[in-house]
C-alpha angles and dihedrals in degrees: 000000000000116000116241091216111032091168092069091088096052119085120191125187120242116283112280099032112124112223103175121092124246108275126233116233101183103131129182137152112269123233113252111268132199111240122225117231095262092051090049089055089053091066088067097063111018103141136245108193097189100053110118130234105295136180121275086246092060093050091047092051091051093051094046093050091048094050090048097054111020096089092059096037125119127234126239123212099210124185105253149127121011117242089266091061102252119150117273125254120226126319139236115345122243109237099158135061106317091178091064089068117082103186131202122182129196114200126204122235112312095032117188109005098035089124094233137021103022092039092056090055090047090052090057092045092052090052092049089050090051087052092055105271113145110236108202099179148350117201132177134216124238127226115268096005121152125245089256088068091055090048090053091049092053091047089052088059090048091051089050090063100259115162092183121043127182126193117204112216142017093273088075094061098095095040094047091050089055100043093041089053089054094047108042093166093061122080116230131192133190131196119219100004138074118235116182104218131120094239097042126091117199119211110194135170135213090230089162089067095053090043090056090058095051088045088056090048091051092053093047091051103038116112095192101045088238126107135167146213125209118190126191099226127005099243130129092256092059092038087065089066089051092047091053095043095049092046091051094050092049092048087065099036115013092193097046116133113243124188113198122189141160131217096215141009123230113280094018102133092178092073131052101206094182103043110032113097092180091056089050093049093052094050093046093051088057093051096043089049090063093061102273112140102183127043126186106214111205091170109105113226090357087072090077088071090052090055091046090054090047093053091048092052102039092248135116144249140200121224130219142222097358132037091272093186085074098044106118093216089058096048091115092059102030093109092069092053105094095176142337132226099239119214108182099219091152091059093049093049092046090049090051097048094044092049090058094045090048092053096247105094119197110240139186119012119343114195123204113194143144092285094061095031094251092135132022143126135282127238100191113139094027097249092131101032092114093056099044093101090056092047090049089053091053090046091053091050091052092049095048092046097247088120120042110202116213117232098189133052126254 
């Protein structure tokens, strides 16, 4: 039976009290590690929540590239979330010649202002610019565009004089592979996909691990024994969020009801799964109406609609990528955000840019996971303070291998 006041079990501290722990900002390049088979498989589906609706061809290319190179990839120990799960602060420090870097950045759909994934990349770019890096261009993807548009965008950055180009999101995997092959003297990076090319660095995240922890949090906090997951687009990269979330919830309550849904299917150009708050709100209302009291929104900018529906219905939500409780544009709904699955894209991008400026460029596949604090969960607002010890125990068991978190469905 649905509770009439789900908020009764949530206790926040008074406004102005800081709940997150002080974050560590001691960044250094990790030694190259051999990945075990399970970790190699993770490279296939580590999620990028902000990546816009892309063609089936793009998704397939991302998966193929990841499968081909994950087993041999290296692991990055980025500076990121504190042990309590708070969002990371900054990244590697530029100590070399920043002016030698001419940076071009290609955002996915939503660009600056998407409240999560792209904004974190923009944060790192702004810091690099303040440190002396020359930013030659920032370009943004459009909903439903073909790969050829992304190729053109990357070539615009080449023509603008960029010697370092970074693509945000798995949808850039095919275009970056093509343009990098045509420009071997330019360094390329990609977030949330693996591209096997000598001049491409792949920055990936074990989002399934962080999602396990917020799934556990949802199960520990629910008053109706019913939680939900809303993904932006139904592709393997986003399914890894769902796989982790569902596993975490069931680890706490094996019989818990979980409603999983997606806002768009691959190739559907009529829906913008990652940047349509109205679409997110409509989907969330349906899930909440069936008795769910907490939804994890892995849907980029569409998540704002999920939080709006939660506030209207007296229910709750879980954010993604950044600590969304502290996102200014979400201030009106922050009290319904009990935690966020933090993916420290800003740290990874900062690490990448600094490594090039410092003359020791990161190469191959750089993995950001729970072990190196590349992913985590936020505690801002205090709603989950009482269960942090339990979440930290799950985190420790994931790190030491006691718990193996799935990154695919089934």
